[in-house]
C-alpha positions as CSV (number, residue, x, y, z in Angstrom):
1,M,40.0,-106.9,-56.7
2,K,40.6,-110.5,-55.7
3,Q,38.2,-112.9,-53.9
4,M,39.3,-115.2,-51.0
5,P,40.9,-118.4,-52.2
6,V,39.0,-121.6,-51.4
7,L,40.4,-124.1,-53.8
8,W,43.7,-124.7,-51.9
9,L,42.0,-125.7,-48.6
10,L,40.7,-128.7,-50.5
11,L,43.9,-129.4,-52.4
12,A,46.1,-129.3,-49.3
13,A,44.3,-132.4,-48.1
14,L,45.0,-134.2,-51.3
15,V,48.8,-134.1,-51.2
16,S,50.0,-137.5,-50.4
17,P,52.6,-137.6,-47.6
18,V,54.5,-140.3,-49.5
19,A,54.3,-138.5,-52.9
20,Q,57.3,-136.3,-52.7
21,A,58.7,-137.1,-56.1
22,Q,59.8,-133.9,-57.6
23,I,60.8,-132.7,-61.1
24,E,63.8,-130.4,-60.5
25,T,63.0,-126.8,-60.8
26,Q,65.5,-124.0,-61.4
27,Q,65.3,-120.2,-61.6
28,A,66.3,-118.6,-64.9
29,D,69.5,-116.7,-65.5
30,V,69.0,-114.8,-68.7
31,R,71.8,-112.9,-70.3
32,V,70.9,-110.9,-73.4
33,I,73.6,-109.8,-75.9
34,I,72.7,-107.2,-78.5
35,D,74.7,-106.3,-81.7
36,I,75.2,-102.5,-82.2
37,S,77.6,-102.7,-85.1
38,G,77.3,-100.2,-87.9
39,S,75.8,-102.8,-90.3
40,M,72.6,-102.6,-88.2
41,K,71.9,-99.4,-89.9
42,Q,71.1,-101.4,-93.0
43,N,69.6,-104.5,-91.4
44,D,67.6,-102.8,-88.7
45,P,67.1,-99.2,-89.9
46,E,64.0,-98.7,-87.7
47,N,65.8,-100.1,-84.7
48,L,63.3,-102.8,-84.1
49,R,65.7,-104.2,-81.5
50,R,64.4,-101.7,-79.0
51,P,60.7,-102.7,-78.7
52,A,61.7,-106.4,-78.9
53,L,64.2,-106.0,-76.0
54,E,61.7,-103.9,-74.0
55,L,59.1,-106.7,-74.3
56,L,61.7,-109.3,-73.3
57,I,62.6,-107.3,-70.2
58,N,59.0,-107.1,-69.1
59,M,58.4,-110.8,-69.7
60,I,61.3,-112.2,-67.7
61,P,59.8,-113.7,-64.5
62,A,60.4,-112.0,-61.2
63,G,63.0,-113.8,-59.1
64,S,65.0,-114.7,-62.1
65,K,68.4,-113.1,-62.8
66,A,69.0,-111.1,-66.0
67,G,71.4,-108.6,-67.6
68,V,71.9,-107.0,-71.0
69,W,75.2,-106.4,-72.9
70,T,75.8,-104.5,-76.2
71,F,78.7,-105.1,-78.5
72,G,80.5,-103.8,-81.6
73,Q,84.2,-103.5,-81.4
74,Y,83.9,-103.3,-77.6
75,V,81.5,-104.9,-75.1
76,N,79.5,-102.9,-72.6
77,M,77.1,-103.9,-69.9
78,L,73.9,-102.0,-70.7
79,V,71.7,-103.4,-67.9
80,P,73.4,-104.7,-64.7
81,H,73.0,-108.4,-64.1
82,R,71.0,-109.0,-60.9
83,V,67.7,-110.4,-59.6
84,V,64.6,-109.3,-61.6
85,D,62.0,-107.2,-59.8
86,D,60.0,-104.2,-60.6
87,Q,62.9,-101.8,-60.1
88,W,65.2,-103.9,-62.3
89,R,62.5,-103.8,-65.1
90,K,62.1,-100.0,-64.7
91,D,65.9,-99.4,-64.9
92,A,66.3,-101.8,-67.8
93,T,63.5,-100.2,-69.8
94,A,65.1,-96.8,-69.4
95,K,68.3,-98.1,-70.9
96,V,66.6,-99.5,-74.0
97,A,66.9,-96.2,-75.8
98,Q,70.7,-96.6,-75.8
99,V,70.6,-99.4,-78.3
100,N,72.0,-98.0,-81.5
101,S,74.2,-98.9,-84.5
102,V,77.6,-97.2,-83.9
103,G,80.0,-100.1,-83.4
104,L,82.9,-100.6,-85.8
105,F,83.4,-104.3,-85.6
106,T,81.4,-107.4,-84.6
107,N,83.2,-108.9,-81.6
108,I,80.9,-111.9,-81.0
109,G,83.5,-113.9,-79.1
110,G,84.3,-111.0,-76.7
111,A,80.6,-110.5,-76.0
112,L,80.0,-114.1,-75.1
113,E,83.0,-114.1,-72.7
114,R,82.1,-110.7,-71.2
115,A,78.5,-111.9,-70.5
116,A,79.8,-115.1,-68.9
117,K,82.3,-113.2,-66.8
118,D,80.1,-110.3,-65.7
119,G,77.2,-112.6,-64.8
120,G,79.5,-114.9,-63.0
121,K,79.5,-118.7,-63.1
122,P,76.1,-120.4,-63.0
123,E,74.9,-120.7,-59.5
124,P,73.1,-123.7,-58.0
125,G,69.4,-123.4,-58.5
126,F,69.8,-121.3,-61.6
127,K,70.1,-122.3,-65.3
128,T,71.9,-119.9,-67.5
129,N,70.8,-119.0,-71.0
130,I,72.4,-116.5,-73.4
131,I,70.2,-114.8,-76.1
132,L,72.5,-113.5,-78.8
133,L,71.2,-111.1,-81.4
134,T,73.5,-110.2,-84.3
135,D,73.4,-109.6,-88.1
136,G,77.0,-110.3,-89.1
137,M,80.1,-112.3,-89.2
138,V,83.0,-112.6,-86.8
139,D,84.7,-109.3,-87.5
140,V,87.5,-108.1,-85.1
141,S,90.0,-106.9,-87.6
142,R,90.5,-105.7,-91.1
143,D,92.8,-108.7,-91.6
144,P,90.8,-111.7,-92.8
145,A,93.4,-114.0,-91.2
146,E,92.7,-112.5,-87.8
147,N,89.0,-112.9,-88.2
148,A,89.5,-116.6,-89.2
149,K,91.7,-117.1,-86.2
150,E,89.0,-115.6,-83.9
151,W,86.3,-117.8,-85.5
152,R,88.3,-120.9,-84.6
153,R,88.9,-119.5,-81.1
154,I,85.2,-119.1,-80.5
155,V,84.4,-122.6,-81.7
156,D,87.3,-124.4,-80.1
157,L,87.6,-122.5,-76.8
158,V,84.7,-120.2,-76.0
159,L,82.0,-122.6,-77.0
160,P,83.3,-125.7,-75.1
161,S,83.8,-123.5,-72.0
162,L,80.2,-122.3,-72.0
163,K,78.9,-125.8,-72.8
164,G,80.9,-127.2,-69.9
165,E,79.1,-124.9,-67.6
166,Q,75.7,-126.1,-69.0
167,V,75.0,-122.7,-70.6
168,K,72.5,-122.7,-73.5
169,I,73.0,-120.2,-76.3
170,H,70.0,-119.0,-78.4
171,T,71.1,-117.3,-81.6
172,V,68.8,-114.8,-83.4
173,A,70.1,-113.6,-86.8
174,L,68.8,-110.3,-88.1
175,S,70.1,-111.0,-91.6
176,D,70.6,-113.9,-93.9
177,N,74.2,-112.6,-94.2
178,A,74.9,-113.6,-90.6
179,D,77.4,-116.4,-90.1
180,Q,75.0,-119.3,-90.1
181,E,77.8,-121.8,-89.6
182,L,78.8,-120.0,-86.3
183,M,75.2,-119.4,-85.2
184,N,74.4,-123.1,-85.6
185,A,77.6,-124.2,-83.9
186,L,76.7,-122.0,-80.9
187,S,73.1,-122.9,-80.6
188,L,72.9,-126.5,-81.7
189,G,76.1,-127.2,-79.8
190,T,74.4,-126.1,-76.5
191,D,70.8,-127.3,-77.5
192,G,69.6,-123.7,-77.9
193,I,67.4,-122.3,-80.6
194,A,68.7,-120.9,-83.9
195,A,66.4,-118.6,-85.9
196,V,66.5,-115.8,-88.5
197,A,64.2,-112.8,-88.1
198,N,63.2,-111.0,-91.3
199,N,60.9,-108.4,-89.8
200,A,59.8,-106.8,-86.5
201,S,57.0,-109.3,-85.8
202,E,59.3,-112.3,-86.3
203,L,62.0,-110.7,-84.1
204,T,59.5,-110.2,-81.2
205,K,58.2,-113.7,-81.5
206,I,61.6,-115.3,-81.7
207,F,62.6,-113.4,-78.6
208,M,59.5,-114.7,-76.8
209,R,60.3,-118.2,-77.9
210,A,63.9,-117.9,-76.7
211,L,62.6,-116.6,-73.4
212,A,60.1,-119.5,-73.1
213,Q,63.0,-121.9,-73.4
214,S,65.1,-119.9,-71.0
215,A,62.6,-119.1,-68.3
216,P,59.4,-121.1,-68.7
217,A,56.4,-119.5,-67.0
218,D,53.1,-120.9,-65.8
219,E,50.3,-120.5,-68.3
220,V,46.6,-120.9,-68.5
221,A,44.9,-122.0,-71.7
222,L,43.6,-119.3,-74.0
223,D,40.8,-120.9,-76.0
224,E,38.4,-118.9,-78.3
225,N,39.7,-115.7,-76.7
226,K,38.7,-116.9,-73.2
227,F,40.8,-117.9,-70.2
228,L,40.0,-119.0,-66.6
229,V,41.4,-117.3,-63.5
230,D,41.3,-119.4,-60.4
231,S,41.6,-118.3,-56.8
232,S,45.3,-119.4,-56.6
233,I,46.4,-116.8,-59.3
234,E,48.0,-113.8,-57.8
235,E,48.7,-112.1,-61.1
236,F,48.4,-112.7,-64.8
237,T,50.1,-111.2,-67.8
238,A,48.3,-111.2,-71.1
239,L,50.6,-111.0,-74.2
240,I,48.2,-110.2,-77.0
241,F,49.6,-110.2,-80.5
242,R,47.0,-108.5,-82.7
243,A,46.2,-110.0,-86.0
244,V,44.9,-106.5,-87.0
245,P,47.7,-104.1,-85.8
246,D,45.5,-101.0,-85.6
247,Q,42.7,-102.8,-83.6
248,Q,41.9,-101.7,-80.1
249,T,42.3,-104.5,-77.6
250,Q,39.9,-104.9,-74.7
251,L,39.6,-107.3,-71.7
252,L,36.2,-108.2,-70.2
253,S,36.3,-109.4,-66.6
254,P,33.9,-111.9,-65.0
255,D,32.0,-109.0,-63.4
256,Q,31.5,-107.6,-66.9
257,K,33.9,-104.7,-66.7
258,F,35.9,-103.6,-69.7
259,Y,39.6,-102.7,-69.5
260,Q,41.7,-101.2,-72.3
261,A,45.0,-99.3,-72.8
262,D,43.8,-96.0,-71.4
263,T,42.1,-97.5,-68.3
264,K,43.3,-96.0,-65.0
265,D,43.6,-98.7,-62.4
266,P,46.4,-99.2,-59.8
267,Y,46.2,-103.0,-60.3
268,I,46.6,-102.8,-64.1
269,A,49.7,-102.1,-66.2
270,W,49.0,-101.8,-69.9
271,Y,51.6,-101.3,-72.6
272,R,50.5,-101.0,-76.2
273,A,53.1,-101.5,-79.0
274,S,52.7,-101.5,-82.8
275,D,51.7,-105.1,-83.0
276,H,50.9,-106.3,-79.5
277,D,49.5,-105.4,-76.1
278,L,51.2,-106.4,-72.8
279,V,48.7,-106.3,-69.9
280,T,49.6,-107.2,-66.3
281,I,46.7,-107.4,-63.8
282,K,47.5,-108.0,-60.1
283,Q,45.0,-109.8,-57.8
284,P,42.5,-110.5,-60.7
285,I,39.0,-111.5,-60.0
286,E,38.2,-115.2,-60.3
287,G,36.2,-116.5,-63.3
288,E,36.3,-116.5,-67.0
289,W,38.0,-113.5,-68.8
290,L,37.4,-112.6,-72.4
291,V,39.9,-110.9,-74.8
292,R,38.2,-108.7,-77.4
293,A,40.6,-108.7,-80.4
294,D,41.6,-110.7,-83.4
295,L,44.3,-112.8,-81.8
296,D,47.5,-114.1,-83.4
297,P,48.1,-117.7,-82.4
298,D,51.3,-116.7,-80.5
299,S,49.2,-114.8,-77.9
300,K,49.4,-116.3,-74.4
301,I,48.5,-115.8,-70.7
302,T,51.2,-116.3,-68.1
303,I,50.4,-116.4,-64.4
304,V,51.9,-116.2,-60.9
305,S,50.4,-119.0,-58.8
306,N,51.2,-121.6,-56.1
307,L,49.5,-124.2,-58.2
308,K,52.0,-125.2,-60.9
309,L,52.2,-127.5,-63.8
310,L,55.8,-128.6,-63.7
311,V,57.3,-130.2,-66.9
312,K,60.7,-131.7,-66.9
313,P,63.0,-129.7,-69.2
314,M,62.8,-131.0,-72.8
315,V,65.3,-130.8,-75.6
316,N,65.0,-128.1,-78.2
317,N,66.7,-129.9,-81.1
318,L,66.3,-133.4,-82.4
319,F,67.5,-135.4,-85.4
320,E,65.0,-137.0,-87.7
321,G,63.8,-140.2,-86.1
322,E,64.8,-139.4,-82.6
323,Q,62.4,-139.5,-79.6
324,A,61.6,-137.1,-76.7
325,E,60.0,-137.8,-73.4
326,L,57.2,-135.8,-71.7
327,Q,57.2,-135.9,-67.9
328,F,55.0,-133.6,-65.8
329,L,53.2,-133.2,-62.5
330,L,51.0,-130.8,-60.6
331,Q,52.5,-129.1,-57.6
332,D,50.9,-127.0,-54.9
333,T,53.1,-124.9,-52.7
334,G,56.1,-127.1,-53.5
335,K,54.4,-130.5,-53.0
336,T,53.4,-133.0,-55.7
337,L,49.6,-133.6,-56.0
338,S,49.5,-137.4,-56.2
339,D,46.1,-138.4,-54.6
340,A,44.3,-140.5,-57.2
341,R,40.9,-139.1,-56.1
342,F,42.0,-135.7,-57.2
343,L,43.9,-136.7,-60.3
344,R,40.9,-138.6,-61.6
345,L,38.9,-135.3,-61.7
346,L,41.4,-133.8,-64.2
347,N,41.1,-133.7,-67.9
348,I,44.6,-133.9,-69.3
349,E,45.2,-133.7,-73.1
350,A,48.4,-133.5,-75.1
351,E,48.8,-132.8,-78.8
352,L,51.8,-132.7,-81.1
353,T,51.5,-130.7,-84.4
354,Q,53.7,-129.8,-87.3
355,G,52.4,-126.7,-89.0
356,D,48.6,-127.2,-89.4
357,Q,48.9,-131.0,-89.2
358,S,48.1,-132.9,-86.0
359,L,50.5,-135.8,-85.6
360,W,49.4,-137.2,-82.3
361,R,46.7,-136.4,-79.8
362,E,45.9,-138.2,-76.6
363,K,43.8,-137.9,-73.5
364,L,46.4,-138.8,-70.9
365,S,43.8,-138.7,-68.0
366,D,42.1,-141.8,-69.4
367,A,44.8,-144.0,-68.0
368,L,45.1,-144.8,-64.3
369,P,46.6,-141.9,-62.4
370,P,50.4,-142.5,-61.6
371,G,51.0,-143.5,-58.1
372,N,53.7,-140.8,-57.6
373,G,51.8,-138.1,-59.5
374,I,54.3,-138.0,-62.3
375,Y,52.9,-138.5,-65.8
376,R,55.1,-139.9,-68.5
377,R,54.7,-140.2,-72.3
378,R,57.3,-141.0,-75.0
379,L,57.0,-139.0,-78.2
380,D,58.3,-140.7,-81.3
381,Q,56.6,-138.8,-84.2
382,F,59.6,-136.7,-85.2
383,N,60.1,-138.3,-88.6
384,S,60.7,-135.3,-90.9
385,E,62.5,-132.0,-90.8
386,G,60.6,-129.0,-89.5
387,Q,59.2,-127.2,-86.5
388,Y,57.0,-129.1,-84.1
389,L,54.7,-127.8,-81.3
390,L,53.8,-129.7,-78.2
391,R,50.7,-128.4,-76.3
392,L,49.7,-129.9,-72.9
393,K,46.5,-128.8,-71.2
394,V,45.2,-129.6,-67.8
395,D,41.6,-128.8,-67.0
396,G,40.6,-129.1,-63.4
397,K,37.1,-127.6,-63.9
398,S,37.8,-124.7,-61.5
399,F,41.3,-124.1,-62.8
400,S,43.4,-124.7,-66.0
401,R,47.0,-124.9,-66.8
402,E,48.9,-125.1,-70.1
403,F,52.4,-125.9,-71.3
404,T,53.8,-125.4,-74.8
405,H,57.2,-126.4,-76.2
406,N,58.8,-126.1,-79.6
407,F,61.0,-128.7,-81.2
408,A,63.3,-128.1,-84.2
409,V,63.9,-131.4,-86.1
410,R,66.7,-131.5,-88.5
411,P,68.7,-134.1,-90.5
412,P,72.2,-134.8,-89.2
413,F,73.6,-132.7,-92.1
414,R,72.3,-129.7,-94.1
415,V,73.2,-129.3,-97.8
416,A,73.3,-126.0,-99.7
417,R,74.0,-125.0,-103.2
418,E,75.2,-121.5,-104.3
419,R,75.7,-120.3,-107.8
420,Q,78.9,-118.3,-108.2
421,D,79.2,-115.2,-110.4
422,N,81.2,-117.1,-113.0
423,G,78.5,-119.8,-113.3
424,D,80.3,-122.4,-111.1
425,Q,78.2,-124.2,-108.5
426,L,79.4,-124.5,-104.9
427,I,78.0,-127.5,-103.0
428,S,78.4,-127.3,-99.2
429,V,77.6,-129.7,-96.4
430,S,77.4,-128.8,-92.7
431,A,76.8,-130.8,-89.6
432,N,73.8,-130.0,-87.5
433,G,75.5,-130.5,-84.2
434,Q,78.8,-130.5,-82.4
435,T,79.2,-134.2,-81.7
436,L,80.9,-135.0,-85.0
437,D,84.5,-135.9,-85.5
438,K,84.9,-133.8,-88.6
439,T,88.4,-134.9,-89.4
440,R,87.3,-138.5,-89.7
441,T,84.1,-137.9,-91.5
442,V,84.2,-138.4,-95.3
443,V,81.8,-136.7,-97.7
444,V,81.8,-137.7,-101.4
445,A,79.6,-136.8,-104.3
446,K,78.5,-138.6,-107.4
447,V,78.0,-136.0,-110.1
448,R,75.7,-136.9,-113.0
449,E,76.3,-134.7,-116.1
450,P,73.8,-134.1,-119.0
451,G,75.8,-136.3,-121.4
452,G,75.2,-139.4,-119.3
453,R,78.5,-139.6,-117.6
454,S,79.0,-139.7,-113.8
455,S,82.0,-138.9,-111.6
456,I,82.8,-139.4,-108.0
457,Q,84.5,-136.5,-106.3
458,P,85.4,-135.9,-102.6
459,L,84.3,-132.8,-100.7
460,V,87.0,-130.8,-98.9
461,L,86.7,-129.9,-95.2
462,T,87.1,-126.1,-94.8
463,P,88.5,-124.1,-91.9
464,T,84.9,-123.2,-90.9
465,D,83.9,-126.8,-90.4
466,N,81.9,-127.6,-93.5
467,W,82.6,-129.6,-96.6
468,E,82.7,-128.0,-100.0
469,L,82.8,-129.0,-103.7
470,L,83.2,-126.5,-106.5
471,L,81.7,-127.6,-109.8
472,S,82.4,-126.0,-113.1
473,P,79.7,-127.2,-115.5
474,D,80.8,-127.2,-119.1
475,R,77.8,-128.9,-120.7
476,D,74.3,-127.5,-121.0
477,G,71.5,-129.4,-119.3
478,D,70.5,-130.9,-116.0
479,Y,73.0,-131.9,-113.3
480,E,72.4,-134.1,-110.3
481,V,74.7,-134.4,-107.3
482,D,74.2,-137.5,-105.1
483,L,76.0,-137.1,-101.7
484,R,77.1,-139.9,-99.5
485,I,78.4,-139.2,-96.0
486,S,80.3,-141.6,-93.8
487,A,80.2,-140.0,-90.4
488,V,82.2,-140.6,-87.2
489,D,81.1,-139.0,-83.9
490,T,83.4,-137.8,-81.1
491,E,83.0,-141.1,-79.3
492,G,83.9,-143.2,-82.3
493,G,80.4,-144.2,-83.3
494,K,79.8,-144.5,-87.1
495,F,76.8,-143.9,-89.2
496,D,76.0,-143.2,-92.9
497,H,73.8,-140.5,-94.2
498,H,72.4,-140.1,-97.7
499,P,70.7,-136.7,-98.2
500,D,68.4,-135.9,-101.1
501,P,70.2,-135.2,-104.3
502,V,71.1,-131.7,-105.3
503,K,69.8,-130.8,-108.7
504,F,70.5,-127.8,-110.9
505,Q,70.5,-126.7,-114.5
506,H,73.3,-125.1,-116.5
507,P,72.8,-122.4,-117.6
508,E,70.9,-121.5,-114.4
509,G,67.1,-121.2,-115.0
510,G,67.4,-122.5,-118.6
511,D,68.8,-120.4,-121.4
512,P,66.4,-120.5,-124.4
513,F,69.3,-120.0,-126.7
514,A,71.4,-122.8,-125.1
515,Q,71.4,-126.2,-126.7
516,K,71.3,-129.1,-124.3
517,T,73.7,-131.9,-124.7
518,P,71.6,-134.9,-125.8
519,V,71.5,-137.7,-123.2
520,V,73.1,-140.8,-124.6
521,E,71.4,-144.0,-123.5
522,P,74.0,-146.6,-122.3
523,T,74.4,-149.7,-124.6
524,P,75.6,-153.2,-123.7
525,E,78.7,-153.0,-125.9
526,P,80.9,-150.0,-125.2
527,T,81.7,-147.8,-128.2
528,V,83.8,-144.7,-128.6
529,E,81.4,-141.8,-128.6
530,P,82.1,-139.1,-131.2
531,E,83.2,-135.7,-129.9
532,P,80.4,-133.1,-129.8
533,E,82.4,-130.8,-132.1
534,P,84.9,-131.9,-134.8
535,E,88.5,-131.7,-133.6
536,P,91.1,-130.3,-136.0
537,E,92.9,-133.0,-137.9
538,P,96.2,-133.7,-136.1
539,E,99.6,-133.4,-137.8
540,V,101.0,-136.9,-138.5
541,A,104.6,-137.6,-139.3
542,E,105.0,-139.2,-142.7
543,A,105.5,-142.9,-142.6
544,P,108.1,-144.5,-145.0
545,A,106.4,-145.2,-148.3
546,P,105.7,-148.8,-149.1
547,E,107.0,-150.5,-152.3
548,A,103.7,-150.5,-154.1
549,D,102.1,-147.1,-153.2
550,T,98.6,-146.1,-154.3
551,G,96.3,-143.4,-152.8
552,Q,94.0,-146.0,-151.3
553,T,96.8,-147.9,-149.7
554,K,98.3,-144.7,-148.2
555,K,94.9,-143.9,-146.7
556,W,94.5,-147.4,-145.2
557,L,98.0,-147.3,-143.8
558,L,97.4,-143.9,-142.3
559,Y,94.1,-145.0,-140.7
560,G,95.8,-148.2,-139.4
561,A,98.6,-146.3,-137.9
562,L,96.3,-143.8,-136.2
563,A,94.1,-146.6,-134.9
564,F,97.0,-148.5,-133.5
565,G,98.4,-145.4,-131.9
566,N,95.0,-144.5,-130.6
567,L,94.7,-147.9,-128.9
568,L,98.1,-147.7,-127.5
569,V,97.4,-144.3,-126.0
570,L,94.1,-145.4,-124.7
571,G,95.7,-148.3,-123.0
572,L,98.4,-146.1,-121.4
573,A,95.7,-143.6,-120.4
574,Y,93.7,-146.3,-118.8
575,F,96.5,-147.4,-116.5
576,A,97.4,-143.8,-115.6
577,W,93.7,-143.2,-115.0
578,R,93.6,-146.1,-112.6
579,A,96.7,-144.8,-110.8
580,V,95.1,-141.4,-110.0
581,M,91.7,-142.7,-109.0
582,G,92.2,-141.4,-105.4
583,G,91.2,-137.9,-106.7
584,K,88.3,-139.0,-108.8
585,K,86.7,-142.0,-110.5
586,V,84.8,-141.7,-113.8
587,I,82.0,-144.2,-114.4
588,E,79.2,-145.0,-116.7
589,D,75.7,-145.1,-115.3
590,D,75.2,-148.7,-116.4
591,D,78.5,-149.8,-114.8
592,I,77.5,-149.3,-111.2
593,E,74.5,-149.8,-109.0
594,D,73.6,-147.4,-106.2
595,E,73.8,-150.2,-103.7
596,S,77.5,-150.7,-104.4
597,L,78.4,-147.0,-104.5
598,D,79.3,-146.7,-100.8
599,A,81.7,-149.8,-100.8
600,E,83.4,-148.6,-104.0
601,I,83.9,-145.1,-102.7
602,E,85.3,-146.4,-99.4
603,A,87.7,-148.7,-101.2
604,E,88.9,-146.0,-103.6
605,L,89.4,-143.4,-100.9
606,S,91.3,-145.8,-98.6
607,E,93.5,-147.4,-101.3
608,A,94.1,-144.6,-103.8
609,P,97.6,-143.1,-103.8
610,K,97.9,-139.3,-103.5
611,L,98.3,-137.3,-106.7
612,E,101.6,-135.8,-105.6
613,D,103.0,-139.3,-105.1
614,L,102.1,-140.3,-108.6
615,A,103.7,-137.2,-110.3
616,E,106.8,-139.1,-111.3
617,E,105.2,-142.6,-111.7
618,A,102.4,-141.8,-114.2
619,P,103.1,-142.6,-117.8
620,A,103.9,-139.6,-120.0
621,M,101.2,-139.2,-122.7
622,S,98.6,-136.9,-124.0
623,M,95.2,-137.4,-125.6
624,E,95.1,-134.1,-127.4
625,D,96.5,-135.1,-130.7
626,T,94.7,-138.5,-131.2
627,P,91.6,-138.5,-133.3
628,A,88.7,-140.8,-132.5
629,V,88.4,-144.0,-134.6
630,D,85.2,-145.9,-135.3
631,L,86.4,-149.4,-134.2
632,E,83.2,-151.0,-135.3
633,S,83.5,-150.3,-139.0
634,E,84.9,-152.9,-141.4
635,S,87.4,-150.6,-142.9
636,A,88.8,-149.7,-139.5
637,A,89.4,-153.3,-138.8
638,E,91.2,-153.7,-142.1
639,D,93.2,-150.6,-141.5
640,L,94.2,-151.8,-138.1
641,A,95.4,-155.1,-139.5
642,S,97.5,-153.3,-142.2
643,A,98.9,-150.9,-139.7
644,S,100.4,-153.6,-137.6
645,E,103.3,-153.8,-139.9
646,A,103.7,-150.1,-140.5
647,P,106.0,-147.9,-138.3
648,T,104.1,-145.8,-135.8
649,E,104.8,-142.4,-134.2
650,P,105.8,-142.5,-130.5
651,A,103.0,-141.6,-128.1
652,P,102.9,-137.9,-127.3
653,E,104.1,-136.8,-123.9
654,F,101.5,-137.0,-121.2
655,T,101.1,-134.9,-118.0
656,L,99.0,-135.2,-114.9
657,D,97.3,-132.0,-115.9
658,D,95.5,-134.0,-118.6
659,L,93.8,-136.0,-115.8
660,A,92.5,-133.0,-113.9
661,P,89.6,-133.8,-111.5
662,G,86.3,-133.4,-113.2
663,K,87.6,-134.7,-116.6
664,D,87.5,-138.2,-118.1
665,A,90.7,-139.7,-119.3
666,D,89.5,-139.6,-122.9
667,D,88.0,-136.1,-122.8
668,E,89.7,-133.0,-124.2
669,P,90.0,-130.2,-121.7
670,S,87.6,-127.4,-122.5
671,E,88.9,-123.9,-123.0
672,G,89.5,-122.0,-119.8
673,E,89.1,-125.1,-117.7
674,E,90.8,-125.0,-114.3
675,K,93.4,-127.7,-113.9
676,T,94.7,-129.2,-110.6
């Protein structure tokens, strides 16, 4: 079926004897771990793991190493780990039917260790990648404490061990209920990919993406359903994702012959699945081939050839603003093509896209050919969160090669909000990476409430390595949580991060029957705001009657006594409030500028005493029995003057519970409010 090669007789003469610069190449060692726990009956009722695994098995390049393990409570080797060839693929495909959902637990840590042990330590010349498919949480016991202990063992022992051996872990979650903290720790900690598959099509494509990162294969460009086969290509595999699932796919060869799923030909292997075709043709005829089908953009043509486009391995994950470097060369039978006369004949283009937007496109062949044959280009367009695709095309007129690579760009931290069943709001912050010293990193929040007040509250580091803050909204309206992160990495480097504010409404979604608390604009002169609801009039001990007693005089004396007592209590409350500022600081919006927030937070956190240390030092007083007084009124001023001579009642006893986090010193605790 194949014509005699003629291109390489010419290319052999163009290999410079001094151009031996090489980009290191390694064979792939792919270890696939499949979850078969009982929960898969709900999350994968049609067992879509089977066709996805079968496609993966048939796409792993020959000469690589591969093995498959399944796990529930126990871990079993489904497909032996060895060199991939036709017999391995045949044996592996026969075992796919044994993937089920009968496991009792989800022993993720044991599965990772077993795959590492059975496959052996990474060998020179091979790069090891683990593809982990699961739908659940760490679950090795009915005792939550044992599961928490196992979670920490995976993160603190298993992950560093695998990372130390340069193993990359790609995590594929089959459910949003999967432990995303653990999945991200495993994948981002080893520069693997992390993805969630919501259906069969997504699962198949994520598997292919993970395989592309684990075992890159040579590709030819597929443009407008056409691709070019040159004389160096010994075999090609067409992975055709059909945009119309029921459509019949056909291939038209350069000699105008049609091939389809039922074609009988010893050189053709055709597998048709529900949403894709996998076609392998050995010794294909040279020339332009045509695919007759409505193609999904993820379709591609991989090849086996001595003429290779070699690209230096690139990172999978970046932080916003970071850069990546593209380095590549052409190689023929292991030697770099560096002759300028040949390289000037090539048309080399690269493009970086994010979604449908092209961020950068350049014709790299317009520049002078590199003397050693290695092209270099720095990529610095990763300025926002999202998925990026790099596509590199080399057109040599009589041949073509293509390389694609996906980047995931994230901020250093991810923020989530979850409404609890009781109406509370849980704010959580997680690090996108494993280079952070979490014990030295501080996360604080400035919470703006509907009534115009703001408070600064610290987030607490949890046993699963994220920071959390539980808010209990007690006023109807809009809330905004402004987070500030003072981060320290494992090498002592420091940086600050200010994510976008978290906004929510209480009640959630807006209750048409709920009345929002009116927003009070700040005024230059501080005044005592009236309570939203009238407080019951407190009981006041009778003062000794003056010599000349009238009803008006009694009233003035009473007001004066209350006003003086109120001022006394407010003064004591202020000093107590300052003493416990380590837990929380209450501020008015017009008393602080955003630019000074970081410095004030840092000062408060570093200088504030602990609440338990203040338990015996704080003044004993309570705000509950003190009514508000309008200090601006003329009568109040007179009452205050009169009360200076009248005996006053001792300030009520005060406890630290009255200064619970989330409350102002002059606020009454709402009914049912949690106190700390």
